[in-house]
N, C-alpha and C positions, 0 to 999 in steps of 0.2 A: 504494500500500500504506500503510495507517494505521500510525503510530508507536505503540508500546505504552508506556504510562506504568508502568514496572515498580515505581516507588516506590509509586504509588497501589495497584497490584495487590497488592504485598506487604503494605501496611498493611491493606487490605480483607481479605486472606486471614488475617492474624493476628487481626483482629477477629472474623471468622467462626469461626476455630478456638477462640478464647476463649469465644464464645457456645456453641459445640457442646460444649466441655468442661464448661461450667456445666450444660447440659441433661443430659449423661451423668451428671454427679455427682448431680443431682437424681433422675434415674431410679434410680440405684444406691441412693440413700438410701431411696427409696420401696419398693424391692424388698428392702431389708435386705442388699444385697450388700456384703461387705467390700471395701475397696480393696486393690490390690496395693501393694507397697512403692514403686513408681515414681510413683504418683498423688499428687495434692495435694488437700486439702480447701479449696478457695477458690471463691468465687463471683465472677461478673463482672457488673457493672452494664451491661446492654445499651445504655443510652442514652448513656453517656459512656465506656464501655470500662474504667472503673476496676476494679481488683482488690480484693476484700475478703478479707482473711486471717482465717481462723478460728483458734481456740485450738489446734487440732490439725493445722493445715495441714502442718507439717513434722515431725509426730510420727515418731519412729524414725530421723530423719536426723541426721547430724553437721553441724557448722557449714559445711563445704565443700559437702556435698550440698544443704543447705537454701539456701545462697547461690546455687548453680547453679539450683535450682528456682525461687527468687524471680526471678532475672534472666530466666529463660525466661518466667515468668508476666507480668512487666511490660514486657518488651521495651526497645528503645532509647528514650532515650539512656542513656549510661553512668550508673551510680548511685553515690552516695557511700557510703563505709564506714559512716557513721552511719545512713543510710537502710536499708542491708542489715541491719545489726545490729538496728535497731529492728523491722524487718519479721520477721526470723526469730525474734526473742525473742517477739513477739506471736504467732507461729505455733507456739510450743512449744519452741524451742531457745534457752535462755538464752545470750546472747553479748554481751560488751562490745565496743565498736567496736575497741579495741586488739587484742583476741583475733581478731576477724574480719580485721583488716588483716594480722596476723601469719600467720594460716592461709592466707589468699588469696595473700599474697606468697610463701609457701613452697610453694604447690601446683603444682609442676611437673607437666605432663601433664594438668591439668584443662582444662575448657572455659572457664575464667575468665581474662580478660586484664586486666592493669593498664593502664588508658588513660593516666592520669597520676596524680600523687600524690593519693590519696584517692578516686579514681574507678575503677570496675570495670565491665567489660562482658563479654559472651560473645565468644570468639574468632571465631565465625562472623559477628559483626556487622562485622568489619573485614577488608578485603581484604589479602591477603599479597603482592600484586603490587607 
């Protein structure tokens, strides 16, 4: 029986999901379909998997919601407070790094986890065992 490389499977699945999200967003724009509040307006470069954040990517979201969306978009590894603040500001949610750190640090019950001082990730990225 062949051993499954789950790490490679997960990375490939995330890349495919990002590419599919970009295709869906393109089709929605072409059809003039408005996005629901849970979607983000970002494109993915299929060649290197990098995420491009548009001016309205996080429109209508607060700092916590935008931070969660950003972490979902970019995936692991953990991201710095400064990177998150810069990304969500670019995406339409003005936020200083100090504000982001305060809000994420106080966000009990959210899907964001403090990995270590100044680094944040999604709780699902880390085993609780």
